[in-house]
N, C-alpha and C positions, 0 to 999 in steps of 0.2 A: 504494500500500500504506500502511496505517496506520503512522504514525511510532512507533518504540519509543524511549523516553527513558531515558537512564542518569542516575541521581541518586546523588551521593556520600552514603553513610551510614557515618559513622565512617571506617574505613580500607577499607571495601568499597564496591562499586558495586551498587546495587539497580536492577532494571529495573522501570520504572513501567508502568501500564496503557497500551495504545495510545490515542492521541488519538481523540476522537469525530469524526464527519464535520463537525459544527458547529465543532469546534476546528481541524480541518485546513483547512477552506475559509472559515470565517467566515460571519457572517450578512450579508445584504444588506438595505437599507431596503425596507420593504413598499411596492410601487408604488401609485400612485393607482388607484382602481377607479371613477373617474368615467367616465361614458359621453360622451366628447367627440366632436367631429366627426372628429378623426383616428382614434379607435378605431372609429367607425362606418365610415369609409372603408376602413381597413385590414382589417377583419373582414368586410366585405360579401361578398366571394367565398366565404368559408367558410360564411356564413349560407345561401347558395344551396344548399349540400349538405344542410342540416338543416332547411330552412324547412317541410317537410311534417310535421315532428315537434316543432318548437319554435315556438310562436306568435310572431308578430312583436312582440307586446307584451312577451314575455319575453326577447327577445334582448338588450336593454340590460342585463339582469342578467348574462347569460353573457359578452357580448362583452368587457368590461374584463378578465375573468379570462383569456379566450383570448388577448387582445392581450398581457397581461403575461407569461403563461406562454411564449408563443412568443418574446418578447424575452429573457426570463431564461434559457431553456434554451440559447440561443446564448452568453450571457454566462458561464454556468456550464460550458460544454462538456458539455452533458448531452443524452442521447437518451431519448425517451419510447417505451416499448414498451406496446402496448395489446392486450388480448385481444378477440376478436370479441364478447364479452358486455358490453363497456363501453358506456356511454351515447353517443348520437350526437355530443354536443358534445365528448366526449373522443376518440372514435374518428375523427371527421372533421376536428376543428378543432385538436387539439394533438398527436396521435400521429404519430410518425415511422415506426414499424414496427408493423404490425398483422397479426394472424393467430391460428391455433389454437396449442395448446400446443407441438406439434412445430415449427411455423414460428418461434415466439418463442424456443424453445430453440436452434434452429440459428442464428438471427440474433444472439441474445445472445452467442454465442461468438465473433463476428467484428466486433462494433461497435468503432469507433475512439474514440468519446467516452469521457471520463474518468469520467462519472457516468451511471448507468442509473436511470431512474425507471420502476418496474414498475407499470403500471396493470392489475392483475389480482389474484389472490389470493396468499396468502403463499407457497405452495409454488412458484409461478412465480418469485417474487423470489428464493427460495433457489436455484432452478435457475440463474438468471442469475448469482448469486454463485458457485455451484460452477464454472461455466464461465469466470468472470472473477474469480478470487481477488484480482487486483491492482487491480480497479476498485471504485468505491464504488457500492453498490446501495441504492436507497431505495425504500420502498413508502409511498404516501401515508397508508395506515391499516394498521398491523400486525395489527389485529383482523379483517382480511379473510381469513377462514379457508375451510375446505372440509369438508363432511360426509364426503367420501371420505377425505381426508387424516387426519381424526380417527378413522376407523374401525379403524385398525391401527397398531401400534407396532413398533419394532425388535425388542423382546422376542418379539412374536408371530411374527415371521419366524424367529427363532432356534428357537423351539419347532417350527415347521413343518419346519425342516431336520432336527431330531432325529427327528421322526415319519416323515419321508419322505426318508431319505438318498439323495442322488444325483439327486433331481428338481429340475431348474432352476426358479428362482423369478424370474418376470417381474413387475415391479411397474409399474402404471400411473404415469405421470408425476405424477398427482394424489396425491402422497404427500410426506411430510416427508423431509428430508435423512437423518434417522436411519434411515428405512425404506429409502431408496435405497441407503444404505451397506451394508445387509444383503442386497441383491438381486444377482442375476447380471447383469441388464440391465433397462432401463426400456422402456416403450412408450407410445404414444398411441393414440387410437382410429383414427387414420389409418394407422398402420403395424403394428397389433397382429398381424394374420395373418402378415405377413412376419417379425416378430420371433419369433413362436411357432414357425414352420417353420424358422427359422434355427438353432434350438437343437440340431437333429439328434437329438432323442429322441422316443419315442412318447408321453411324458407330461410335462406342464409344469404349474406353478402360474401362473395369470394373476390377479393380485390387485391391489387389494382390491375392484374393482367386479364384483359378482356378475352383473349383467345384461350388462355388456360381455363378460365371459368367456363367458356362455351364448350370446350372439349371435355371437361370434367362433368358438365351437365348431362352429357350423353351417357354417363356411366352410373347415374343415380336418379332416384325418383324425387329427390329434394329439389325444390325450385331454387335456382341460383341467380341472384342479382349481381350485376357486373359494374365495372368501371372502365373507362376508355384509356387504359394504359397498355402499352405494347413494348416488347423487347425489340430494339432496333436491329438486332442480329436476325432474329427468327421471323420478323414480319416481312422481310425482304424475299423470302422464298415464295414461289408460286407453284400451283399444281401443274401448269403448262410445262414448266421446265422439268419437273419430275416425271411427268408422263412421257416427255420426249426421251428421257434417259431409259425409261422402261421399254419404249417402243424399239429403241436401238439395242437393248440388251434385256430380253424377256426374263432371264434368270436372275436379274439384279434384285437384291433385297434392300428395300429402302426403309431406314429407321429414322423416325422424326421425333422432335421434341414437342411436347404439348403447348409450348409457347408459340408454336407456328399457327397460322390461321387454320380454322377447322377444315377448309377445303384442301389444304395441304396435307393435314393429318389423314384425311379420308383416302388419299392415294398412297399412303405409307403402308408397309406390311406390319409395322409395329410402331407404337408411340409410347414414350416413357421418359422418365428423368434421365439425366446423364448416367447415373449408376445403372438404371434399368437398360439403357441403350448398350452399355458395356456388356452386361450379362447376356443380352440377346445376341450380340455379336459373338460372344464366346461360345454360344450354343450352335453356331453355324458349322457345317462340315468343311474340312479342308478343301480348298479350291473355290469356295463360295466367294461371290462378289457382293460387297456391302457398301451402301452409301449412307453416311451419317448426315442427316439434315439438321445441322446445328453449327456451333462455332468451329472454326478451322482446326484448332489444335487438338480436338477430341480424337480424330482419326490418327493423327501422328502419335499421340500419347498411348493409345491402346494397341496400335499395330505391333509394338514390341511385346505386348502381353498376349495377343491373340494370334497364334501362329497358324499359318496356312490360309488365312483369309485375306483377300485383296480388297483394299478400301478405295472406293471410287469417290471423287469429289464431283459436285461443287460443295463449297462451304462459304460461310460469311464470317468476316473477321470482327471481333469485338474490340473496338479501339480502347475501351476502358481496361479490359483484362491485359491488353498488350502494353499498358503503361508500366506494368511490373516487369522489371528486368534484373538480370544478375548484378549489374553494377549498383542498382538501387537497393537490392537486398543486402549487398555488402556494406553500403553506406549506413543502412539501418543498424547493422551489427556493430559497426565501428563507432558511429556517432549517436546511436540510440535515437534515431529519427524514423518516421514521424509517429508520435504517440497518439493513440486514439483514446479520447476521454468522453464520458457520457455523464451528464448531470445526475447525481445520485438519486434525486427524487424521481426524475424521469426514468432512470435505469431500473429502479425497483418495479415500476409498473410494466415497463417493456419486458423485463426479465420474466415476469409472470406469464406473459403470452407465449414467450419462447419455450419456457419450461413446460407449459401445458402441452405444447406440441411434442417436445422431446420425450416427455413422460407418458404420452398417450399409448396405452397398451394395445397391441394387436388383438383382433378377435380370435 
């Protein structure tokens, strides 16, 4: 927990601002980023995981960062959480815990390390802080935002409650702490149906992703009210482009994310969370051809884990996820930047909605 300092002011004691993470832990010397024989030897097994996506000529640029990060995270007693959309050199080479939003939220609540480095977007780092108020949470780039999180505010939720009294409000985990604090419970794309049906009512709000809500509505008898928020990655896919790929390759398996428009999901062979998409791909026979209709890095990341399956693109790039880079992760560990803080009063209410999701038992 951040230290609170008492300072004498006249005859009274004044409470100063909490120390920053940099003040609490101090800076470390920036390590050498030279590509030495030791760096090459120590990182060689990691390069085997990413060699199909990072040319050999480029590895000497990445390897010193990978080597330094893996040493410093132990020195700092830090753990690196990485979303499935992170680039392969982050996902395979420095991450300790990998997964979708639900997996990262669950793991964030039980990590032992004192410092959490969140390689994802800002709402994910906030969620880690909500579940670990005593720990230090850093995000390598605080500008890594989310179009969904920015589509709704806490004031919007309060207005919805006034207009629809008694209707439970379920918010996608892709939201700010302010929005979570006004919600009854959170959900992710992997547990949305279960959360909706757990509310015990015939009508719920499932916000802010309109397409996710529309796709989930097809899987339950509960009436779902929506909000016009969209993911800028998934909303760009069209059924026409997917049907064209199917026409050219009838054996192609298309796996889509439920943040895609319903007409896109309708032409997919399977739709599910990023974790669900990975499991579906793992179930394909060797020689199968699979297209992941989601963020670009997904196919690159799971290709090393799913042997014998050929991954076909297209994909769309998330500019926010790609703000997280190896140099920025190293800066976080060296300089203890950028710390994620949430107002304690707000955090208590937001944490309740996240914990209700994480603790929701399966049927």
